[in-house]
GUFIKOL-230859 format. One record per residue (C-alpha): z, x, y. Coordinates in steps of 0.05 Angstrom, whole numbers, plus 5000, padded with zeros to 4 digits. Example, Ala and Ser with C-alpha at 12.3 -4.5 7.8 and 13.67 -1.06 7.14 Angstrom:
GUFIKOL-230859
515652464910/514352734979/
END
This chain:
GUFIKOL-230859
551116265802/545916565842/538616565829/537817135773/532017615778/529117525707/522517715676/519217585610/517218275586/511818235534/508518845499/503718925444/507019345394/504019685329/507419635263/509520345269/512520225342/515819615322/520119905266/521320615299/528420865304/530920285257/537820475228/539320275157/546320025174/549319365169/549518935232/551118215243/545117985208/544918515155/540319145159/534119025197/527719225156/520519205178/518418575213/518018255282/523418635316/522518295386/523717615353/530017865318/532418135382/531417475416/534917095360/540817585366/541317445439/541016705429/547216765377/551217175424/549916645482/553616145436/559716585446/559716825516/555916795585/549217155598/552817685645/556917915587/551518105539/548718815540/542619095507/546319585466/550419005438/544118625416/541519235385/548119325344/547618575325/540918675293/542519335265/537919805305/538620355357/538520285431/531920665430/528920095392/530419525437/528319895497/521419915468/521019155476/525619015535/525919575587/532119285619/537218695613/533218255661/527418305615/531718075553/534817505592/527717285617/525817245544/532016845525/530816355581/523616245563/525816115490/531515665514/526215245556/522015165492/527814955452/529714415505/522914145509/522114125435/528513765431/525913235486/519613135448/523413005381/527912515414/522212175445/518212125381/524411875343/525811335395/518611085390/516211275458/515810815518/521910645558/526410775498/523311465488/523911645561/531211525560/531811915495/529012495527/534212445585/540112405533/537212995496/537013395562/544513265570/546313405497/542214095499/546214295558/552814105530/551414425460/548215065493/552015225560/550715925571/543315845552/542615235596/545315565655/541016185644/534715775636/535415515706/537916145741/531816525712/526915955722/521516025775/522715555834/519514805824/517314345874/515613715830/512113405892/507313965901/500613885864/500314595854/502814855787/499815545785/506215895809/510615535757/512115865696/508515575633/515115295600/517414995665/510514725678/510514385609/517114075624/514813785688/508313505658/512313205600/516612845651/510712595696/507112345635/513211905618/512311505688/508810855692/501210965693/499810495750/504010915796/500311315850/500712075833/505612275891/510211655869/510211905797/512512575818/517912285863/520111855802/520312495757/524612865808/529212295813/529912275737/530713015727/535913015785/539812485748/540112825680/541213515709/546813295755/550112975693/549213555652/552814005703/558113555715/559713555642/559014305635/563914405697/568913945663/568513415719/567312855669/567812865595/562012875547/561112225520/554411915493/556111225519/557111505589/550611845584/546711235560/549510785613/548011255670/540711375642/539410635626/542510365690/537910775732/531310395759/525810895763/
END
């Protein structure tokens, strides 16, 4: 899949704007009532990504899934790229949260570091379409570059989380090299499993991650 042109579209909506053109008909989640329509649309998009690839999702379908008119969704996402960008951003947040939870459960340290790698692969396998969307929409990253300003906030958080898990006595450049090496291993393993080159197996993941010297 080539690099997708996505953007995260955000807008401040009044209560009236947020509920305009809402149809009182039953969608996949029942009729939509007053509330955070943008969040509901993102949730619907994430649900649809469990069933198909991002390229197969349309704005009108997402609107139907929630139970609102097409006009309502365009007030939040002017085009498909805007919606996919928002879904990718949400996917990155979910991935980062899953890694943080895995690290905490493992008690931090080396075990916590390995747990974040296993969580990364597990997220990819459980959310294949979302995982691919995240990295097709993500801004380019150079983990060896000290400048973070051009990196999106979610991607920046992921990089910083990885770097913080490196040994504290390593020089900064070496920490970034180690982070890049670790990321390459888990990302490559994720893609091999998603593409059916190797079977998903937690023991395999553990051995690959634990058998790697950072």
